[in-house]
GUVO-587396 format. One record per residue (C-alpha): residue in one letter; x, y, z. Coordinates in nm, 3 decimals, padded with zeros to 5 digits. Example, Ala and Ser with C-alpha at 12.3 -4.5 7.8 and 13.67 -1.06 7.14 Angstrom:
{'A',{01.230,-00.450,00.780}}
{'S',{01.367,-00.106,00.714}}
END
This chain:
{'X',{05.002,12.727,02.221}}
{'X',{04.731,12.900,02.424}}
{'X',{04.532,12.593,02.519}}
{'X',{04.711,12.273,02.601}}
{'X',{04.442,12.096,02.799}}
{'X',{04.137,12.103,02.573}}
{'X',{04.138,12.094,02.194}}
{'X',{03.818,12.298,02.189}}
{'X',{03.983,12.578,02.386}}
{'X',{03.708,12.579,02.647}}
{'X',{03.739,12.599,03.023}}
{'X',{03.381,12.558,03.131}}
{'X',{03.492,12.407,03.460}}
{'X',{03.619,12.748,03.573}}
{'X',{03.279,12.896,03.505}}
{'X',{03.116,12.614,03.701}}
{'X',{03.350,12.675,03.995}}
{'X',{03.281,13.048,03.990}}
{'X',{02.907,12.988,03.985}}
{'X',{02.933,12.734,04.269}}
{'X',{03.150,12.969,04.478}}
{'X',{02.894,13.249,04.444}}
{'X',{02.613,13.002,04.524}}
{'X',{02.798,12.909,04.845}}
{'X',{02.804,13.278,04.945}}
{'X',{02.430,13.258,05.011}}
{'X',{02.494,12.988,05.272}}
{'X',{02.792,13.176,05.417}}
{'X',{02.636,13.520,05.453}}
{'X',{02.312,13.374,05.587}}
{'X',{02.527,13.185,05.837}}
{'X',{02.693,13.510,05.946}}
{'X',{02.365,13.604,06.112}}
{'X',{02.384,13.297,06.335}}
{'X',{02.748,13.246,06.441}}
{'X',{02.796,13.538,06.679}}
{'X',{03.101,13.678,06.503}}
{'X',{02.957,14.026,06.478}}
{'X',{02.796,14.115,06.146}}
{'X',{02.558,14.374,06.004}}
{'X',{02.261,14.196,06.159}}
{'X',{02.275,13.912,06.411}}
{'X',{02.024,13.675,06.562}}
{'X',{01.996,13.658,06.942}}
{'X',{02.050,13.281,06.940}}
{'X',{02.351,13.133,06.761}}
{'X',{02.387,12.798,06.589}}
{'X',{02.711,12.654,06.734}}
{'X',{02.736,12.377,06.476}}
{'X',{02.784,12.640,06.204}}
{'X',{03.112,12.770,06.348}}
{'X',{03.358,12.521,06.198}}
{'X',{03.190,12.498,05.853}}
{'X',{03.177,12.877,05.841}}
{'X',{03.541,12.910,05.942}}
{'X',{03.646,12.664,05.672}}
{'X',{03.423,12.832,05.412}}
{'X',{03.579,13.167,05.501}}
{'X',{03.919,13.023,05.413}}
{'X',{03.803,12.888,05.075}}
{'X',{03.527,13.096,04.916}}
{'X',{03.707,13.418,04.818}}
{'X',{04.048,13.261,04.740}}
{'X',{03.886,13.046,04.472}}
{'X',{03.711,13.348,04.319}}
{'X',{04.036,13.549,04.303}}
{'X',{04.228,13.260,04.148}}
{'X',{03.957,13.223,03.883}}
{'X',{03.961,13.599,03.827}}
{'X',{04.338,13.588,03.773}}
{'X',{04.297,13.307,03.520}}
{'X',{04.028,13.514,03.349}}
{'X',{04.278,13.798,03.304}}
{'X',{04.512,13.566,03.115}}
{'X',{04.232,13.446,02.885}}
{'X',{04.108,13.800,02.822}}
{'X',{04.453,13.935,02.732}}
{'X',{04.492,13.661,02.472}}
{'X',{04.185,13.787,02.287}}
{'X',{04.193,14.164,02.345}}
{'X',{04.434,14.451,02.310}}
{'X',{04.551,14.615,02.631}}
{'X',{04.323,14.914,02.572}}
{'X',{04.022,14.695,02.502}}
{'X',{04.098,14.485,02.810}}
{'X',{04.116,14.790,03.038}}
{'X',{03.801,14.945,02.889}}
{'X',{03.609,14.620,02.927}}
{'X',{03.725,14.564,03.286}}
{'X',{03.655,14.928,03.380}}
{'X',{03.300,14.901,03.252}}
{'X',{03.249,14.560,03.412}}
{'X',{03.395,14.652,03.750}}
{'X',{03.383,15.027,03.811}}
{'X',{03.026,15.091,03.699}}
{'X',{02.875,14.815,03.918}}
{'X',{03.097,14.930,04.207}}
{'X',{02.982,15.292,04.188}}
{'X',{02.617,15.199,04.144}}
{'X',{02.648,14.941,04.420}}
{'X',{02.800,15.185,04.668}}
{'X',{02.519,15.435,04.613}}
{'X',{02.220,15.207,04.561}}
{'X',{02.287,14.845,04.663}}
{'X',{02.486,14.874,04.986}}
{'X',{02.303,15.155,05.177}}
{'X',{02.002,14.936,05.272}}
{'X',{02.241,14.704,05.457}}
{'X',{02.366,14.991,05.670}}
{'X',{02.012,15.121,05.720}}
{'X',{01.887,14.790,05.865}}
{'X',{02.201,14.755,06.077}}
{'X',{02.144,15.099,06.228}}
{'X',{01.777,15.020,06.292}}
{'X',{01.862,14.689,06.459}}
{'X',{02.106,14.858,06.697}}
{'X',{01.875,15.149,06.773}}
{'X',{02.095,15.399,06.588}}
{'X',{01.819,15.510,06.349}}
{'X',{01.440,15.512,06.362}}
{'X',{01.333,15.721,06.065}}
{'X',{01.254,15.630,05.705}}
{'X',{01.505,15.494,05.456}}
{'X',{01.483,15.806,05.237}}
{'X',{01.557,16.027,05.536}}
{'X',{01.845,15.796,05.636}}
{'X',{01.990,15.812,05.285}}
{'X',{01.979,16.191,05.271}}
{'X',{02.088,16.258,05.628}}
{'X',{02.344,15.982,05.675}}
{'X',{02.459,15.817,05.351}}
{'X',{02.509,16.139,05.157}}
{'X',{02.736,16.272,05.430}}
{'X',{02.999,16.036,05.277}}
{'X',{03.151,15.950,05.614}}
{'X',{03.320,15.609,05.582}}
{'X',{03.172,15.311,05.761}}
{'X',{03.177,15.203,06.043}}
{'X',{03.197,15.550,06.198}}
{'X',{02.974,15.675,05.917}}
{'X',{02.728,15.523,05.674}}
{'X',{02.907,15.517,05.340}}
{'X',{03.069,15.189,05.237}}
{'X',{03.120,14.927,04.968}}
{'X',{03.066,14.639,05.213}}
{'X',{03.076,14.307,05.020}}
{'X',{03.164,14.490,04.699}}
{'X',{03.520,14.524,04.828}}
{'X',{03.591,14.223,04.606}}
{'X',{03.518,14.432,04.297}}
{'X',{03.720,14.730,04.418}}
{'X',{04.024,14.520,04.505}}
{'X',{04.009,14.329,04.180}}
{'X',{04.010,14.651,03.978}}
{'X',{04.310,14.784,04.170}}
{'X',{04.488,14.452,04.110}}
{'X',{04.428,14.484,03.738}}
{'X',{04.580,14.831,03.728}}
{'X',{04.881,14.717,03.931}}
{'X',{04.939,14.394,03.742}}
{'X',{04.882,14.499,03.380}}
{'X',{05.248,14.589,03.313}}
{'X',{05.371,14.259,03.458}}
{'X',{05.096,14.060,03.284}}
{'X',{05.182,14.214,02.949}}
{'X',{05.553,14.146,03.003}}
{'X',{05.478,13.785,03.091}}
{'X',{05.262,13.745,02.784}}
{'X',{05.518,13.907,02.552}}
{'X',{05.813,13.718,02.698}}
{'X',{05.639,13.392,02.621}}
{'X',{05.762,13.232,02.943}}
{'X',{05.594,12.898,03.003}}
{'X',{05.649,12.731,03.338}}
{'X',{05.599,12.358,03.365}}
{'X',{05.354,12.259,03.639}}
{'X',{05.498,12.030,03.903}}
{'X',{05.508,11.943,04.272}}
{'X',{05.633,12.293,04.349}}
{'X',{05.273,12.414,04.307}}
{'X',{05.186,12.245,04.637}}
{'X',{05.411,12.494,04.817}}
{'X',{05.229,12.810,04.705}}
{'X',{05.034,12.821,05.030}}
{'X',{05.351,12.902,05.224}}
{'X',{05.388,13.263,05.096}}
{'X',{05.022,13.316,05.183}}
{'X',{05.091,13.190,05.535}}
{'X',{05.397,13.408,05.583}}
{'X',{05.202,13.711,05.464}}
{'X',{04.936,13.640,05.729}}
{'X',{05.197,13.575,05.998}}
{'X',{05.378,13.902,05.940}}
{'X',{05.099,14.142,05.846}}
{'X',{04.777,14.027,06.012}}
{'X',{04.887,14.135,06.365}}
{'X',{04.958,14.484,06.229}}
{'X',{04.687,14.522,05.968}}
{'X',{04.366,14.345,06.063}}
{'X',{04.103,14.256,05.805}}
{'X',{03.916,14.578,05.721}}
{'X',{03.851,14.573,05.344}}
{'X',{03.906,14.949,05.341}}
{'X',{04.194,14.924,05.087}}
{'X',{04.414,15.187,05.249}}
{'X',{04.513,15.002,05.570}}
{'X',{04.433,14.644,05.477}}
{'X',{04.775,14.517,05.376}}
{'X',{04.736,14.160,05.502}}
{'X',{04.417,14.103,05.303}}
{'X',{04.534,14.312,05.008}}
{'X',{04.853,14.108,04.965}}
{'X',{04.670,13.781,05.032}}
{'X',{04.428,13.818,04.743}}
{'X',{04.686,13.986,04.520}}
{'X',{04.899,13.671,04.549}}
{'X',{04.601,13.449,04.470}}
{'X',{04.515,13.660,04.165}}
{'X',{04.875,13.627,04.044}}
{'X',{04.863,13.251,04.106}}
{'X',{04.554,13.225,03.888}}
{'X',{04.711,13.426,03.607}}
{'X',{05.035,13.228,03.613}}
{'X',{04.860,12.892,03.625}}
{'X',{04.639,12.981,03.330}}
{'X',{04.956,13.056,03.132}}
{'X',{05.108,12.712,03.206}}
{'X',{05.055,12.456,02.927}}
{'X',{04.896,12.144,03.067}}
{'X',{04.834,12.284,03.416}}
{'X',{04.467,12.183,03.435}}
{'X',{04.544,11.826,03.332}}
{'X',{04.825,11.815,03.587}}
{'X',{04.593,11.942,03.862}}
{'X',{04.341,11.678,03.762}}
{'X',{04.601,11.404,03.795}}
{'X',{04.711,11.542,04.133}}
{'X',{04.360,11.601,04.267}}
{'X',{04.358,11.300,04.501}}
{'X',{04.698,11.388,04.648}}
{'X',{04.589,11.748,04.700}}
{'X',{04.268,11.627,04.864}}
{'X',{04.459,11.391,05.092}}
{'X',{04.710,11.661,05.189}}
{'X',{04.438,11.923,05.241}}
{'X',{04.232,11.689,05.459}}
{'X',{04.537,11.590,05.663}}
{'X',{04.624,11.956,05.715}}
{'X',{04.284,12.050,05.856}}
{'X',{04.278,11.740,06.080}}
{'X',{04.619,11.830,06.221}}
{'X',{04.513,12.191,06.279}}
{'X',{04.184,12.104,06.449}}
{'X',{04.353,11.842,06.665}}
{'X',{04.626,12.089,06.756}}
{'X',{04.373,12.356,06.855}}
{'X',{04.167,12.115,07.063}}
{'X',{04.469,11.979,07.247}}
{'X',{04.639,12.313,07.293}}
{'X',{04.943,12.214,07.088}}
{'X',{04.872,12.484,06.829}}
{'X',{04.786,12.836,06.939}}
{'X',{04.545,13.043,06.736}}
{'X',{04.719,13.313,06.528}}
{'X',{05.058,13.147,06.581}}
{'X',{05.291,13.098,06.285}}
{'X',{05.188,12.730,06.270}}
{'X',{04.822,12.833,06.259}}
{'X',{04.878,13.100,05.992}}
{'X',{05.098,12.889,05.764}}
{'X',{04.894,12.574,05.820}}
{'X',{04.563,12.748,05.750}}
{'X',{04.694,12.898,05.426}}
{'X',{04.847,12.569,05.315}}
{'X',{04.502,12.420,05.374}}
{'X',{04.344,12.699,05.167}}
{'X',{04.579,12.654,04.876}}
{'X',{04.561,12.274,04.874}}
{'X',{04.183,12.289,04.856}}
{'X',{04.193,12.545,04.577}}
{'X',{04.404,12.288,04.392}}
{'X',{04.144,12.023,04.481}}
{'X',{03.861,12.233,04.338}}
{'X',{04.054,12.306,04.020}}
{'X',{04.161,11.945,03.975}}
{'X',{03.823,11.787,04.038}}
{'X',{03.652,12.070,03.853}}
{'X',{03.857,12.009,03.540}}
{'X',{03.797,11.634,03.566}}
{'X',{03.420,11.644,03.619}}
{'X',{03.293,11.990,03.518}}
{'X',{03.449,12.035,03.175}}
{'X',{03.113,12.060,02.999}}
{'X',{02.842,12.314,02.936}}
{'X',{02.466,12.298,02.940}}
{'X',{02.167,12.527,02.971}}
{'X',{02.210,12.572,03.345}}
{'X',{02.568,12.694,03.307}}
{'X',{02.472,12.919,03.017}}
{'X',{02.212,13.087,03.239}}
{'X',{02.422,13.092,03.557}}
{'X',{02.731,13.226,03.377}}
{'X',{02.558,13.559,03.324}}
{'X',{02.342,13.555,03.636}}
{'X',{02.626,13.492,03.882}}
{'X',{02.771,13.845,03.879}}
{'X',{02.437,14.022,03.937}}
{'X',{02.364,13.763,04.206}}
{'X',{02.694,13.847,04.375}}
{'X',{02.615,14.218,04.372}}
{'X',{02.259,14.172,04.506}}
{'X',{02.282,13.880,04.744}}
{'X',{02.412,14.037,05.065}}
{'X',{02.170,14.329,05.060}}
{'X',{01.881,14.090,05.007}}
{'X',{02.002,13.860,05.287}}
{'X',{02.035,14.152,05.529}}
{'X',{01.695,14.294,05.434}}
{'X',{01.509,13.965,05.468}}
{'X',{01.715,13.867,05.770}}
{'X',{01.624,14.188,05.955}}
{'X',{01.256,14.094,05.952}}
{'X',{01.307,13.721,06.009}}
{'X',{01.531,13.745,06.318}}
{'X',{01.254,13.923,06.505}}
{'X',{01.032,13.616,06.474}}
{'X',{00.997,13.371,06.761}}
{'X',{01.127,13.082,06.552}}
{'X',{01.404,12.832,06.614}}
{'X',{01.742,12.949,06.474}}
{'X',{01.758,12.674,06.209}}
{'X',{01.411,12.765,06.083}}
{'X',{01.519,13.127,06.053}}
{'X',{01.834,13.023,05.870}}
{'X',{01.642,12.817,05.614}}
{'X',{01.377,13.086,05.562}}
{'X',{01.639,13.358,05.504}}
{'X',{01.844,13.134,05.274}}
{'X',{01.555,13.017,05.056}}
{'X',{01.382,13.356,05.045}}
{'X',{01.709,13.532,04.951}}
{'X',{01.783,13.292,04.668}}
{'X',{01.427,13.320,04.538}}
{'X',{01.438,13.701,04.555}}
{'X',{01.762,13.711,04.354}}
{'X',{01.616,13.484,04.086}}
{'X',{01.298,13.692,04.060}}
{'X',{01.483,14.025,04.044}}
{'X',{01.728,13.893,03.790}}
{'X',{01.470,13.728,03.565}}
{'X',{01.203,13.996,03.592}}
{'X',{01.419,14.307,03.584}}
{'X',{01.796,14.290,03.539}}
{'X',{01.836,14.060,03.241}}
{'X',{01.555,14.234,03.052}}
{'X',{01.686,14.592,03.076}}
{'X',{01.983,14.723,02.880}}
{'X',{02.064,14.977,03.151}}
{'X',{02.031,14.734,03.438}}
{'X',{02.247,14.483,03.253}}
{'X',{02.520,14.745,03.223}}
{'X',{02.513,14.852,03.588}}
{'X',{02.521,14.489,03.698}}
{'X',{02.829,14.412,03.489}}
{'X',{02.660,14.223,03.206}}
{'X',{02.687,14.270,02.833}}
{'X',{02.443,14.536,02.717}}
{'X',{02.288,14.335,02.438}}
{'X',{01.981,14.134,02.525}}
{'X',{02.027,13.819,02.322}}
{'X',{01.783,13.531,02.309}}
{'X',{01.887,13.424,02.655}}
{'X',{01.799,13.090,02.794}}
{'X',{01.570,13.053,03.087}}
{'X',{01.759,12.728,03.137}}
{'X',{01.836,12.551,02.881}}
{'X',{01.952,12.647,02.548}}
{'X',{02.206,12.928,02.483}}
{'X',{02.486,12.903,02.236}}
{'X',{02.781,12.858,02.472}}
{'X',{03.040,13.131,02.496}}
{'X',{03.408,13.084,02.554}}
{'X',{03.467,13.015,02.919}}
{'X',{03.669,13.279,03.095}}
{'X',{03.517,13.568,02.904}}
{'X',{03.276,13.651,03.184}}
{'X',{03.520,13.612,03.469}}
{'X',{03.563,13.919,03.676}}
END
């Protein structure tokens, strides 16, 4: 039986979690301007209190999205043929990626080069003289930047389709149990072994630590979605997962502060990934318990979230470039960039993207323009259908 947790066959909580994770990206990428880690644009003054929340968010935001994406693959393959699945995913992922690389990402590089005194001309001149040279970033000015998520996910689909089809045809159904708590360990071993050799680059060709990390999480999502009763089990275990995840981060922080745990040691790598996985379980468990419903906000956000993901970083960088030159306190700059970026995404989406067939296609949405809700009122669709 495909759905063992909900008689209606709906998993709205996964859509809620995806929307929330993308919403959190606004806070994270705005924060990147103020933590001094080295980003496309940076403010002269940092906000030290952002460091730990940002570090924790970095460990949680993308893993949750890849797990949800893996679950979405299971749902999609139950309702589509293999050919239809690949065509749909190619249109939904490749078209936005190509358009994004040529039109969405270049302004980020343009403002970065201006900030660092590496370019002083117009954007059009920069695009012709620099972007169209197709020299990969950072040496050059051609990149997918934050759209690496889309590129990696498409490669994962191509790699995993044979195994996913075998799993579906074999009808194997694993029973969820305490063993799920241990899935953070392979993630930790992957980081321990590969991160010192292959640092995080998102360039696909020499990014084996990150590539394997998110591949595993995508597989975890697919396998869990195939397990009868898994969401109910995660809901029942949510408090234990929360307790274990909280204890893990307390032990790690205490160990770092006392010198008992060295950064990038095997204890750090395994512990950090156990923390990541436990909190993914927390989100899934609490999400299923409290977010298994739909309303007008979710109906609107379900479609808006993917265009928001594609747009948000370019808008943050663009607005941030002008804001960081102001003589304002760092927190004021942070709030201005955050609020202005969110507002800009809403305006662009509502005024342009959702109203144009062509823009809907290039931003990964269904081409048809139905009677969409402003917020509230759309006939709900089956959750999982829109997951990347």
